[in-house]
MOPAC internal coordinates of N, CA, C and O (Angstrom, degrees):
PM7 1SCF
backbone

  N    0.0000 0     0.00 0     0.00 0    0    0    0
  C    1.4363 1     0.00 0     0.00 0    1    0    0
  C    1.5437 1   109.82 1     0.00 0    2    1    0
  O    1.2310 1   120.91 1   129.64 1    3    2    1
  N    1.3550 1   115.87 1   -50.36 1    3    2    1
  C    1.4396 1   119.01 1   179.38 1    5    3    2
  C    1.5346 1   110.53 1   -66.89 1    6    5    3
  O    1.2310 1   120.89 1   146.84 1    7    6    5
  N    1.3311 1   115.91 1   -33.16 1    7    6    5
  C    1.4642 1   120.11 1   177.71 1    9    7    6
  C    1.5172 1   110.16 1   -60.41 1   10    9    7
  O    1.2310 1   120.68 1   128.70 1   11   10    9
  N    1.3154 1   116.30 1   -51.30 1   11   10    9
  C    1.4838 1   119.64 1  -179.28 1   13   11   10
  C    1.5019 1   112.35 1   -62.34 1   14   13   11
  O    1.2310 1   119.99 1   140.54 1   15   14   13
  N    1.3256 1   117.62 1   -39.46 1   15   14   13
  C    1.4543 1   122.22 1   177.59 1   17   15   14
  C    1.5331 1   110.30 1   -61.79 1   18   17   15
  O    1.2310 1   120.87 1   133.36 1   19   18   17
  N    1.3314 1   115.94 1   -46.64 1   19   18   17
  C    1.4550 1   118.42 1  -176.92 1   21   19   18
  C    1.5386 1   110.81 1   -66.66 1   22   21   19
  O    1.2310 1   120.13 1   141.22 1   23   22   21
  N    1.3273 1   117.36 1   -38.78 1   23   22   21
  C    1.4425 1   120.09 1   179.54 1   25   23   22
  C    1.5635 1   111.54 1   -69.03 1   26   25   23
  O    1.2310 1   121.03 1   143.34 1   27   26   25
  N    1.2928 1   115.63 1   -36.66 1   27   26   25
  C    1.4783 1   120.43 1   176.98 1   29   27   26
  C    1.5349 1   109.66 1   -63.78 1   30   29   27
  O    1.2310 1   120.66 1   135.76 1   31   30   29
  N    1.3217 1   116.34 1   -44.24 1   31   30   29
  C    1.4625 1   120.54 1   178.18 1   33   31   30
  C    1.5254 1   112.46 1   -62.45 1   34   33   31
  O    1.2310 1   121.00 1   140.18 1   35   34   33
  N    1.3305 1   115.70 1   -39.82 1   35   34   33
  C    1.4738 1   120.28 1   178.03 1   37   35   34
  C    1.4896 1   112.20 1   -64.82 1   38   37   35
  O    1.2310 1   120.60 1   138.70 1   39   38   37
  N    1.3563 1   116.46 1   -41.30 1   39   38   37
  C    1.4851 1   119.27 1   177.26 1   41   39   38
  C    1.5193 1   110.30 1   -67.23 1   42   41   39
  O    1.2310 1   119.90 1   139.67 1   43   42   41
  N    1.3138 1   117.80 1   -40.33 1   43   42   41
  C    1.4522 1   122.01 1  -178.14 1   45   43   42
  C    1.5278 1   111.53 1   -64.80 1   46   45   43
  O    1.2310 1   120.73 1   143.60 1   47   46   45
  N    1.3329 1   116.22 1   -36.40 1   47   46   45
  C    1.4528 1   119.59 1  -174.75 1   49   47   46
  C    1.5409 1   113.29 1   -89.90 1   50   49   47
  O    1.2310 1   119.85 1   176.61 1   51   50   49
  N    1.3104 1   117.89 1    -3.39 1   51   50   49
  C    1.4806 1   120.83 1  -178.22 1   53   51   50
  C    1.5394 1   109.60 1   -57.98 1   54   53   51
  O    1.2310 1   120.92 1   -50.92 1   55   54   53
  N    1.3205 1   115.84 1   129.08 1   55   54   53
  C    1.4454 1   121.50 1   178.94 1   57   55   54
  C    1.5315 1   115.10 1    78.97 1   58   57   55
  O    1.2310 1   120.18 1  -170.27 1   59   58   57
  N    1.2892 1   117.26 1     9.73 1   59   58   57
  C    1.4736 1   121.72 1   178.28 1   61   59   58
  C    1.5344 1   109.24 1  -115.84 1   62   61   59
  O    1.2310 1   120.51 1   -13.18 1   63   62   61
  N    1.3319 1   116.64 1   166.82 1   63   62   61
  C    1.4687 1   118.06 1   176.93 1   65   63   62
  C    1.5226 1   113.54 1   -61.24 1   66   65   63
  O    1.2310 1   119.97 1   159.66 1   67   66   65
  N    1.3255 1   117.67 1   -20.34 1   67   66   65
  C    1.4740 1   121.48 1  -179.95 1   69   67   66
  C    1.4998 1   112.00 1   -75.71 1   70   69   67
  O    1.2310 1   118.82 1   163.87 1   71   70   69
  N    1.3117 1   119.86 1   -16.13 1   71   70   69
  C    1.4515 1   122.19 1  -174.62 1   73   71   70
  C    1.5551 1   111.22 1   -59.45 1   74   73   71
  O    1.2310 1   120.75 1   139.31 1   75   74   73
  N    1.3224 1   116.17 1   -40.69 1   75   74   73
  C    1.4744 1   119.06 1  -179.90 1   77   75   74
  C    1.5272 1   111.29 1   -67.92 1   78   77   75
  O    1.2310 1   120.45 1   140.34 1   79   78   77
  N    1.3268 1   116.75 1   -39.66 1   79   78   77
  C    1.4654 1   120.44 1  -177.87 1   81   79   78
  C    1.5277 1   111.13 1   -70.30 1   82   81   79
  O    1.2310 1   119.73 1   148.58 1   83   82   81
  N    1.2976 1   118.11 1   -31.42 1   83   82   81
  C    1.4671 1   121.56 1  -177.96 1   85   83   82
  C    1.5157 1   113.16 1   -94.33 1   86   85   83
  O    1.2310 1   119.67 1  -172.30 1   87   86   85
  N    1.3215 1   118.23 1     7.70 1   87   86   85
  C    1.4527 1   120.49 1  -176.60 1   89   87   86
  C    1.5206 1   112.26 1   -65.05 1   90   89   87
  O    1.2310 1   119.04 1   157.44 1   91   90   89
  N    1.3043 1   119.43 1   -22.56 1   91   90   89
  C    1.4810 1   120.67 1   178.60 1   93   91   90
  C    1.5038 1   111.99 1   -65.75 1   94   93   91
  O    1.2310 1   119.91 1   160.36 1   95   94   93
  N    1.3124 1   117.78 1   -19.64 1   95   94   93
  C    1.4562 1   121.47 1   177.08 1   97   95   94
  C    1.5238 1   113.28 1   -67.01 1   98   97   95
  O    1.2310 1   120.74 1   167.95 1   99   98   97
  N    1.3223 1   116.18 1   -12.05 1   99   98   97
  C    1.4617 1   119.34 1   176.15 1  101   99   98
  C    1.5098 1   112.23 1   -65.76 1  102  101   99
  O    1.2310 1   119.88 1   162.31 1  103  102  101
  N    1.3185 1   117.84 1   -17.69 1  103  102  101
  C    1.4473 1   121.68 1   178.08 1  105  103  102
  C    1.5148 1   111.60 1   -60.65 1  106  105  103
  O    1.2310 1   119.62 1   151.32 1  107  106  105
  N    1.3297 1   118.33 1   -28.68 1  107  106  105
  C    1.4577 1   121.35 1  -178.89 1  109  107  106
  C    1.5195 1   111.15 1   -67.91 1  110  109  107
  O    1.2310 1   118.98 1   169.43 1  111  110  109
  N    1.3027 1   119.56 1   -10.57 1  111  110  109
  C    1.4694 1   121.94 1   177.39 1  113  111  110
  C    1.5243 1   110.32 1   -74.70 1  114  113  111
  O    1.2310 1   119.60 1   159.39 1  115  114  113
  N    1.3021 1   118.36 1   -20.61 1  115  114  113
  C    1.4775 1   122.21 1  -176.96 1  117  115  114
  C    1.5053 1   111.02 1   -92.08 1  118  117  115
  O    1.2310 1   121.54 1   -52.49 1  119  118  117
  N    1.3372 1   114.66 1   127.51 1  119  118  117
  C    1.4615 1   119.17 1  -179.12 1  121  119  118
  C    1.5168 1   112.52 1   -65.11 1  122  121  119
  O    1.2310 1   119.91 1   149.78 1  123  122  121
  N    1.3238 1   117.78 1   -30.22 1  123  122  121
  C    1.4800 1   119.72 1   179.94 1  125  123  122
  C    1.5096 1   109.83 1   -67.47 1  126  125  123
  O    1.2310 1   119.74 1   141.19 1  127  126  125
  N    1.3087 1   118.11 1   -38.81 1  127  126  125
  C    1.4645 1   120.90 1   178.50 1  129  127  126
  C    1.5274 1   110.41 1   -65.23 1  130  129  127
  O    1.2310 1   120.91 1   134.23 1  131  130  129
  N    1.3592 1   115.87 1   -45.77 1  131  130  129
  C    1.4413 1   119.13 1  -179.84 1  133  131  130
  C    1.5232 1   112.20 1   -64.54 1  134  133  131
  O    1.2310 1   120.44 1   142.74 1  135  134  133
  N    1.3481 1   116.76 1   -37.26 1  135  134  133
  C    1.4652 1   121.18 1  -179.86 1  137  135  134
  C    1.5065 1   110.88 1   -67.29 1  138  137  135
  O    1.2310 1   120.49 1   134.34 1  139  138  137
  N    1.3325 1   116.67 1   -45.66 1  139  138  137
  C    1.4687 1   119.60 1   179.45 1  141  139  138
  C    1.5055 1   110.60 1   -64.78 1  142  141  139
  O    1.2310 1   120.07 1   139.72 1  143  142  141
  N    1.3245 1   117.47 1   -40.28 1  143  142  141
  C    1.4861 1   120.38 1   177.97 1  145  143  142
  C    1.5123 1   110.50 1   -64.07 1  146  145  143
  O    1.2310 1   119.95 1   141.54 1  147  146  145
  N    1.3353 1   117.70 1   -38.46 1  147  146  145
  C    1.4545 1   119.60 1   179.25 1  149  147  146
  C    1.5099 1   112.70 1   -68.12 1  150  149  147
  O    1.2310 1   120.65 1   141.62 1  151  150  149
  N    1.3271 1   116.36 1   -38.38 1  151  150  149
  C    1.4768 1   120.51 1   178.72 1  153  151  150
  C    1.5343 1   110.74 1   -65.49 1  154  153  151
  O    1.2310 1   120.96 1   134.04 1  155  154  153
  N    1.3193 1   115.76 1   -45.96 1  155  154  153
  C    1.4786 1   119.32 1  -179.91 1  157  155  154
  C    1.5221 1   111.50 1   -65.21 1  158  157  155
  O    1.2310 1   120.57 1   138.60 1  159  158  157
  N    1.3160 1   116.52 1   -41.40 1  159  158  157
  C    1.4588 1   120.09 1   178.68 1  161  159  158
  C    1.5266 1   112.06 1   -65.25 1  162  161  159
  O    1.2310 1   119.78 1   137.86 1  163  162  161
  N    1.3134 1   118.02 1   -42.14 1  163  162  161
  C    1.4817 1   120.69 1   177.48 1  165  163  162
  C    1.5262 1   110.00 1   -63.94 1  166  165  163
  O    1.2310 1   119.55 1   138.56 1  167  166  165
  N    1.3168 1   118.46 1   -41.44 1  167  166  165
  C    1.4420 1   120.61 1   177.14 1  169  167  166
  C    1.5245 1   112.26 1   -61.26 1  170  169  167
  O    1.2310 1   120.94 1   134.32 1  171  170  169
  N    1.3184 1   115.82 1   -45.68 1  171  170  169
  C    1.4669 1   120.99 1   179.60 1  173  171  170
  C    1.5330 1   110.53 1   -62.95 1  174  173  171
  O    1.2310 1   120.21 1   139.49 1  175  174  173
  N    1.3248 1   117.20 1   -40.51 1  175  174  173
  C    1.4677 1   120.36 1   179.36 1  177  175  174
  C    1.5350 1   109.52 1   -66.83 1  178  177  175
  O    1.2310 1   119.93 1   142.21 1  179  178  177
  N    1.3309 1   117.73 1   -37.79 1  179  178  177
  C    1.4840 1   120.31 1   179.16 1  181  179  178
  C    1.5204 1   109.75 1   -64.31 1  182  181  179
  O    1.2310 1   120.42 1   137.47 1  183  182  181
  N    1.3230 1   116.80 1   -42.53 1  183  182  181
  C    1.4761 1   119.39 1   179.03 1  185  183  182
  C    1.5438 1   111.33 1   -67.12 1  186  185  183
  O    1.2310 1   120.65 1   141.23 1  187  186  185
  N    1.3046 1   116.37 1   -38.77 1  187  186  185
  C    1.4525 1   121.65 1  -176.63 1  189  187  186
  C    1.5262 1   112.01 1   -73.73 1  190  189  187
  O    1.2310 1   120.04 1   135.10 1  191  190  189
  N    1.3324 1   117.52 1   -44.90 1  191  190  189
  C    1.4585 1   121.66 1  -174.17 1  193  191  190
  C    1.5173 1   114.22 1  -104.59 1  194  193  191
  O    1.2310 1   119.80 1   173.56 1  195  194  193
  N    1.3116 1   117.99 1    -6.44 1  195  194  193
  C    1.4700 1   120.63 1  -174.88 1  197  195  194
  C    1.5045 1   112.67 1   -59.43 1  198  197  195
  O    1.2310 1   119.26 1   135.84 1  199  198  197
  N    1.3139 1   119.02 1   -44.16 1  199  198  197
  C    1.4629 1   121.05 1   179.31 1  201  199  198
  C    1.5047 1   112.05 1   -62.09 1  202  201  199
  O    1.2310 1   120.26 1   140.64 1  203  202  201
  N    1.3131 1   117.10 1   -39.36 1  203  202  201
  C    1.4650 1   120.73 1   178.65 1  205  203  202
  C    1.5229 1   111.71 1   -65.36 1  206  205  203
  O    1.2310 1   120.84 1   143.26 1  207  206  205
  N    1.3057 1   115.99 1   -36.74 1  207  206  205
  C    1.4888 1   119.56 1   178.16 1  209  207  206
  C    1.5338 1   109.27 1   -67.80 1  210  209  207
  O    1.2310 1   119.50 1   139.25 1  211  210  209
  N    1.3013 1   118.56 1   -40.75 1  211  210  209
  C    1.4659 1   121.49 1   179.26 1  213  211  210
  C    1.5336 1   110.41 1   -64.20 1  214  213  211
  O    1.2310 1   119.89 1   137.20 1  215  214  213
  N    1.3195 1   117.82 1   -42.80 1  215  214  213
  C    1.4548 1   121.14 1   177.75 1  217  215  214
  C    1.5229 1   109.75 1   -62.55 1  218  217  215
  O    1.2310 1   120.00 1   137.66 1  219  218  217
  N    1.3308 1   117.61 1   -42.34 1  219  218  217
  C    1.4770 1   122.53 1   178.59 1  221  219  218
  C    1.5205 1   109.77 1   -60.71 1  222  221  219
  O    1.2310 1   120.42 1   134.31 1  223  222  221
  N    1.3285 1   116.80 1   -45.69 1  223  222  221
  C    1.4691 1   120.01 1   179.98 1  225  223  222
  C    1.4992 1   111.81 1   -65.08 1  226  225  223
  O    1.2310 1   119.85 1   144.85 1  227  226  225
  N    1.3304 1   117.88 1   -35.15 1  227  226  225
  C    1.4737 1   120.70 1   176.63 1  229  227  226
  C    1.5198 1   110.35 1   -65.22 1  230  229  227
  O    1.2310 1   120.26 1   141.69 1  231  230  229
  N    1.3504 1   117.10 1   -38.31 1  231  230  229
  C    1.4631 1   119.66 1   176.96 1  233  231  230
  C    1.5080 1   111.88 1   -63.39 1  234  233  231
  O    1.2310 1   120.80 1   145.54 1  235  234  233
  N    1.3292 1   116.08 1   -34.46 1  235  234  233
  C    1.4542 1   121.27 1   178.15 1  237  235  234
  C    1.5326 1   112.34 1   -77.53 1  238  237  235
  O    1.2310 1   121.08 1   174.38 1  239  238  237
  N    1.3388 1   115.53 1    -5.62 1  239  238  237
  C    1.4611 1   123.31 1  -174.91 1  241  239  238
  C    1.5175 1   110.13 1    56.67 1  242  241  239
  O    1.2310 1   121.23 1  -135.60 1  243  242  241
  N    1.3237 1   115.26 1    44.40 1  243  242  241
  C    1.4553 1   123.59 1   178.98 1  245  243  242
  C    1.5155 1   106.96 1   -94.65 1  246  245  243
  O    1.2310 1   120.85 1   -91.98 1  247  246  245
  N    1.3530 1   115.97 1    88.02 1  247  246  245
  C    1.4432 1   119.52 1  -177.04 1  249  247  246
  C    1.5070 1   110.56 1  -148.08 1  250  249  247
  O    1.2310 1   121.21 1     7.86 1  251  250  249
  N    1.2710 1   115.28 1  -172.14 1  251  250  249
  C    1.4539 1   120.82 1  -176.70 1  253  251  250
  C    1.5618 1   107.49 1  -128.02 1  254  253  251
  O    1.2310 1   121.35 1   -53.86 1  255  254  253
  N    1.2850 1   115.02 1   126.14 1  255  254  253
  C    1.4786 1   118.88 1   175.93 1  257  255  254
  C    1.5222 1   107.84 1   -95.05 1  258  257  255
  O    1.2310 1   120.95 1   -47.54 1  259  258  257
  N    1.2916 1   115.80 1   132.46 1  259  258  257
  C    1.4449 1   121.37 1  -178.49 1  261  259  258
  C    1.5060 1   109.41 1  -153.70 1  262  261  259
  O    1.2310 1   120.28 1   -16.10 1  263  262  261
  N    1.2910 1   117.07 1   163.90 1  263  262  261
  C    1.4646 1   121.81 1   176.91 1  265  263  262
  C    1.5245 1   107.44 1   -87.67 1  266  265  263
  O    1.2310 1   120.89 1   -65.37 1  267  266  265
  N    1.3064 1   115.91 1   114.63 1  267  266  265
  C    1.4592 1   119.91 1  -179.24 1  269  267  266
  C    1.5168 1   108.56 1   -86.45 1  270  269  267
  O    1.2310 1   120.99 1   -72.35 1  271  270  269
  N    1.3232 1   115.70 1   107.65 1  271  270  269
  C    1.4719 1   120.82 1  -176.31 1  273  271  270
  C    1.5257 1   111.75 1   -69.73 1  274  273  271
  O    1.2310 1   120.01 1   156.79 1  275  274  273
  N    1.2868 1   117.59 1   -23.21 1  275  274  273
  C    1.4601 1   119.53 1   179.34 1  277  275  274
  C    1.5263 1   109.63 1   -69.63 1  278  277  275
  O    1.2310 1   120.33 1   146.79 1  279  278  277
  N    1.3378 1   116.98 1   -33.21 1  279  278  277
  C    1.4779 1   119.19 1   178.08 1  281  279  278
  C    1.5096 1   111.32 1   -68.10 1  282  281  279
  O    1.2310 1   120.17 1   149.15 1  283  282  281
  N    1.3210 1   117.28 1   -30.85 1  283  282  281
  C    1.4620 1   121.10 1  -177.45 1  285  283  282
  C    1.5208 1   111.62 1   -65.99 1  286  285  283
  O    1.2310 1   120.45 1   157.20 1  287  286  285
  N    1.3312 1   116.75 1   -22.80 1  287  286  285
  C    1.4574 1   119.19 1   179.03 1  289  287  286
  C    1.5256 1   112.08 1   -69.94 1  290  289  287
  O    1.2310 1   121.25 1   156.70 1  291  290  289
  N    1.3251 1   115.21 1   -23.30 1  291  290  289
  C    1.4558 1   119.88 1   174.54 1  293  291  290
  C    1.5154 1   113.55 1    87.95 1  294  293  291
  O    1.2310 1   119.28 1  -176.19 1  295  294  293
  N    1.3050 1   118.98 1     3.81 1  295  294  293
  C    1.4437 1   118.00 1  -179.39 1  297  295  294
  C    1.5540 1   110.42 1   -74.73 1  298  297  295
  O    1.2310 1   121.04 1   -33.86 1  299  298  297
  N    1.2932 1   115.61 1   146.14 1  299  298  297
  C    1.4656 1   120.22 1  -177.38 1  301  299  298
  C    1.5268 1   111.87 1   -63.45 1  302  301  299
  O    1.2310 1   120.64 1   138.90 1  303  302  301
  N    1.3152 1   116.39 1   -41.10 1  303  302  301
  C    1.4675 1   120.34 1  -179.28 1  305  303  302
  C    1.5247 1   110.44 1   -61.98 1  306  305  303
  O    1.2310 1   119.59 1   139.59 1  307  306  305
  N    1.3153 1   118.39 1   -40.41 1  307  306  305
  C    1.4577 1   121.57 1  -179.20 1  309  307  306
  C    1.5012 1   111.14 1   -65.23 1  310  309  307
  O    1.2310 1   120.34 1   142.76 1  311  310  309
  N    1.3361 1   116.96 1   -37.24 1  311  310  309
  C    1.4718 1   120.54 1  -179.59 1  313  311  310
  C    1.5227 1   110.64 1   -72.47 1  314  313  311
  O    1.2310 1   119.63 1   142.74 1  315  314  313
  N    1.3397 1   118.32 1   -37.26 1  315  314  313
  C    1.4370 1   121.33 1  -178.64 1  317  315  314
  C    1.5323 1   112.18 1   -73.24 1  318  317  315
  O    1.2310 1   120.74 1   145.97 1  319  318  317
  N    1.3221 1   116.19 1   -34.03 1  319  318  317
  C    1.4541 1   120.32 1  -176.41 1  321  319  318
  C    1.5397 1   112.96 1   -97.40 1  322  321  319
  O    1.2310 1   120.51 1  -160.47 1  323  322  321
  N    1.2792 1   116.64 1    19.53 1  323  322  321
  C    1.4782 1   120.72 1  -178.14 1  325  323  322
  C    1.5241 1   110.06 1   -65.25 1  326  325  323
  O    1.2310 1   121.05 1   -38.77 1  327  326  325
  N    1.3133 1   115.61 1   141.23 1  327  326  325
  C    1.4589 1   121.36 1   179.48 1  329  327  326
  C    1.5280 1   110.74 1  -101.88 1  330  329  327
  O    1.2310 1   120.44 1  -169.08 1  331  330  329
  N    1.3181 1   116.77 1    10.92 1  331  330  329
  C    1.4530 1   120.25 1   179.36 1  333  331  330
  C    1.5273 1   111.01 1   -60.33 1  334  333  331
  O    1.2310 1   120.34 1   -51.22 1  335  334  333
  N    1.2899 1   116.96 1   128.78 1  335  334  333
  C    1.4719 1   123.33 1  -179.94 1  337  335  334
  C    1.5210 1   114.12 1    89.17 1  338  337  335
  O    1.2310 1   120.23 1   175.92 1  339  338  337
  N    1.3359 1   117.17 1    -4.08 1  339  338  337
  C    1.4603 1   122.10 1   175.80 1  341  339  338
  C    1.5162 1   108.53 1   -72.10 1  342  341  339
  O    1.2310 1   119.08 1   -47.63 1  343  342  341
  N    1.3374 1   119.35 1   132.37 1  343  342  341
  C    1.4510 1   119.93 1  -179.73 1  345  343  342
  C    1.5027 1   113.06 1   -59.11 1  346  345  343
  O    1.2310 1   121.03 1   -37.38 1  347  346  345
  N    1.3214 1   115.63 1   142.62 1  347  346  345
  C    1.4443 1   121.35 1   175.87 1  349  347  346
  C    1.5103 1   107.63 1   -81.41 1  350  349  347
  O    1.2310 1   120.83 1   -70.44 1  351  350  349
  N    1.3357 1   116.01 1   109.56 1  351  350  349
  C    1.4363 1   120.30 1  -174.94 1  353  351  350
  C    1.5129 1   112.27 1   -84.04 1  354  353  351
  O    1.2310 1   120.02 1   134.06 1  355  354  353
  N    1.2922 1   117.56 1   -45.94 1  355  354  353
  C    1.4544 1   120.85 1   178.69 1  357  355  354
  C    1.5239 1   113.56 1    58.86 1  358  357  355
  O    1.2310 1   120.61 1  -152.01 1  359  358  357
  N    1.2979 1   116.45 1    27.99 1  359  358  357
  C    1.4650 1   119.07 1   179.68 1  361  359  358
  C    1.5290 1   113.11 1    82.97 1  362  361  359
  O    1.2310 1   119.97 1  -166.14 1  363  362  361
  N    1.3253 1   117.67 1    13.86 1  363  362  361
  C    1.4647 1   121.54 1  -176.44 1  365  363  362
  C    1.5193 1   110.93 1   -62.00 1  366  365  363
  O    1.2310 1   120.16 1   132.60 1  367  366  365
  N    1.3187 1   117.30 1   -47.40 1  367  366  365
  C    1.4617 1   120.02 1  -176.68 1  369  367  366
  C    1.5339 1   112.08 1   -63.85 1  370  369  367
  O    1.2310 1   118.58 1   129.93 1  371  370  369
  N    1.3254 1   120.32 1   -50.07 1  371  370  369
  C    1.4504 1   118.54 1   177.92 1  373  371  370
  C    1.5101 1   114.49 1   -61.71 1  374  373  371
  O    1.2310 1   120.90 1   141.85 1  375  374  373
  N    1.3376 1   115.87 1   -38.15 1  375  374  373
  C    1.4783 1   119.46 1   178.91 1  377  375  374
  C    1.5106 1   110.74 1   -66.91 1  378  377  375
  O    1.2310 1   120.17 1   139.02 1  379  378  377
  N    1.3302 1   117.29 1   -40.98 1  379  378  377
  C    1.4656 1   120.35 1  -179.72 1  381  379  378
  C    1.5139 1   111.19 1   -64.89 1  382  381  379
  O    1.2310 1   119.73 1   133.68 1  383  382  381
  N    1.2972 1   118.13 1   -46.32 1  383  382  381
  C    1.4691 1   120.44 1  -178.38 1  385  383  382
  C    1.5139 1   111.92 1   -73.40 1  386  385  383
  O    1.2310 1   120.35 1   147.53 1  387  386  385
  N    1.3441 1   116.94 1   -32.47 1  387  386  385
  C    1.4625 1   117.86 1   176.01 1  389  387  386
  C    1.5152 1   110.70 1   -64.50 1  390  389  387
  O    1.2310 1   120.49 1   139.86 1  391  390  389
  N    1.3148 1   116.66 1   -40.14 1  391  390  389
  C    1.4636 1   120.17 1   178.63 1  393  391  390
  C    1.5432 1   110.43 1   -64.54 1  394  393  391
  O    1.2310 1   120.18 1   139.97 1  395  394  393
  N    1.3100 1   117.26 1   -40.03 1  395  394  393
  C    1.4575 1   120.43 1   179.28 1  397  395  394
  C    1.5295 1   110.91 1   -63.90 1  398  397  395
  O    1.2310 1   121.04 1   140.23 1  399  398  397
  N    1.3225 1   115.61 1   -39.77 1  399  398  397
  C    1.4788 1   119.42 1  -179.02 1  401  399  398
  C    1.5171 1   109.72 1   -71.44 1  402  401  399
  O    1.2310 1   119.78 1   142.76 1  403  402  401
  N    1.3181 1   118.02 1   -37.24 1  403  402  401
  C    1.4586 1   121.23 1   179.90 1  405  403  402
  C    1.5551 1   108.57 1   -61.63 1  406  405  403
  O    1.2310 1   120.05 1   141.48 1  407  406  405
  N    1.2950 1   117.52 1   -38.52 1  407  406  405
  C    1.4650 1   119.17 1   176.18 1  409  407  406
  C    1.5134 1   113.41 1   -62.71 1  410  409  407
  O    1.2310 1   121.10 1   149.85 1  411  410  409
  N    1.3247 1   115.50 1   -30.15 1  411  410  409
  C    1.4606 1   119.70 1   178.60 1  413  411  410
  C    1.5447 1   113.86 1   -77.07 1  414  413  411
  O    1.2310 1   120.89 1   141.54 1  415  414  413
  N    1.3220 1   115.90 1   -38.46 1  415  414  413
  C    1.4666 1   118.04 1  -171.54 1  417  415  414
  C    1.5077 1   115.00 1  -111.20 1  418  417  415
  O    1.2310 1   119.72 1  -178.68 1  419  418  417
  N    1.3153 1   118.15 1     1.32 1  419  418  417
  C    1.4742 1   117.19 1  -178.49 1  421  419  418
  C    1.5413 1   110.89 1   -69.47 1  422  421  419
  O    1.2310 1   122.81 1   -20.21 1  423  422  421
  N    1.3059 1   112.23 1   159.79 1  423  422  421
  C    1.4794 1   119.84 1  -177.50 1  425  423  422
  C    1.5088 1   110.28 1   -92.33 1  426  425  423
  O    1.2310 1   120.10 1   180.00 1  427  426  425

């Protein structure tokens, strides 16, 4: 989507005083620039929205019940740091945001 917008703007501005100012949009022609931008954007979206997704999954009670052997030892640290009830993500958040970013920057 951003690729098409940038290319359209470059075509529109060709031969005008705006052509020099918009020349940075030529970077979108390079797959390495688009890939790096997609990776950084997906990472930023994961950091920004990741907590909200985890809270949403907890509300759905989307988790995994298991016997936490560390709790059985009885140590205070093991009981405080227990992950029991934490949603099983399985890479859902990175995959979801990566897909959203791909839709924005794909060619």
